[in-house]
N, C-alpha and C positions, 0 to 999 in steps of 0.2 A: 542570443540573449542567455545569460547565466545568473539568476540569482540565491542570495544562501540568506538562510532564516535556522538559528542554533538557540533551541532552550531546552532545560533538563534532560538533558545528552540526547535529543532527538536533533537532526539534524535534515532541513528540509532545502532543498534545490530545485529550480525548475530549468532544463536543458531542452530547449526547442520546446518541445510539448508534451514533454511527461513529465510530471511531478514525483520527484523521488524523495522518499522519506527512509532515515536511516537511524535506529536506535543504535545508540553507544553501549557499549559491556557493563559500562555504569550505569544506565540506567536503572533504578530503584524503586518505581513510582508503578501504582496500580494503574491502568490506563484512564479510569474513572475520574483518576487525578489530574489529569490533564487533554481530558476531551474536549473541554471547548478551545483551550488554546489549540488544539490540535486542528479541531475545524478552520479556525479563526485563520491557521496558518495556511489551510487548504484551500479556503477560498480567496486569501490573497494572491495566488497563483493562479485563479482562473480568471483569466483579461481577456470580455471578447469570449471565449467559448470555450467547451468544458475539455477537459483532456482526463487521460489513464493518468494513475497513480500506482507506482511501483514501492514496495516497503519491503525494507531489506532487515530480515531476521538473522541475519548469520551472526551478529557479534553479540546475540544475548543467547542465555541457558536455554534450554527444552525449554521448561517450565515457564519462563518469562514468554517466550518465543509462543507458546500454547496460548497463553492468556491474552497475549498482544491481538492473535491472531482470532481468537473468536472474539474479543469486542470489535475489531475491525471491523471484520468479514461480514459481522452480522449487524452492522450501524447502517441506520436509516439514515442519518442524519450524513452520512457517506456519501449512501446513494444518491442524493438530492444532487451531489456534488462534482462526482466523476463517470465516465462512460465505462471504465473498468480497473480491474483491482488484478494486480500482480504480487505476487509475494515470493520471495528471496527467501530457503531455506537452507542451512547447510548441510542438512543428510537428506539420502532418500525415506528413513524412515521418518521424518517429519514429516515429508512430502504428502506421502502416505497416510498418515495418520491426517493431514489437513486438508486432504480429498475426501478423506471417508467422512469429517466432519462436515464437507462442503456439499456432498449427496442431498442433505436435506434442505439447502438453501435454496429460496427462490427463484433465482438465476436471472432478475429481474437484469443486475451487472454483471459481463461477463469475470467470471474469477480465472486466474492462472495460479498454480504454486509448482515452481520450481527449483531447481538445483541450480541453473545456469543462468549466469547474469545474461548473456546475450540471447537466450529466448526468450528471456524476462522482457527484455527490451525490443526484440520482436514483435511478442504477443502486445504489447502496449503501443507500439507504432500502428499498427496492423489495426489495431481497434479506434484508435486514432483518427486515421486515414479513410477507414467504413464509415465512422462517425458524420465526419466534416464533409464527406464525399456529395452528400444529399443537399 
């Protein structure tokens, strides 16, 4: 099953049991401007069971990626909808920065930061299988 929703240069799709979110290079809003719509789309993809989300930040600049990561990773609202968060970034430096920022996270929802799409997918699929095996 593959469904897709696009708004404000943000593309969401559901591929099997992982919610994908990709921010386009033309994305020019602050996260709080699209926050409600963002969560409406995420909840629309949760049909019957919780799913992991993979957020692709490789197409936005470093500043925008940092801003989006900060708000999405600490969102209490997102914690109630997904079983894990995986962020795809374009450089090792951003990965390191986000991992340092993540140290203070409460750890309720497992978070992965990766520069490799395949590793990000593997993390998401593993979390999905672990969560739904119970």
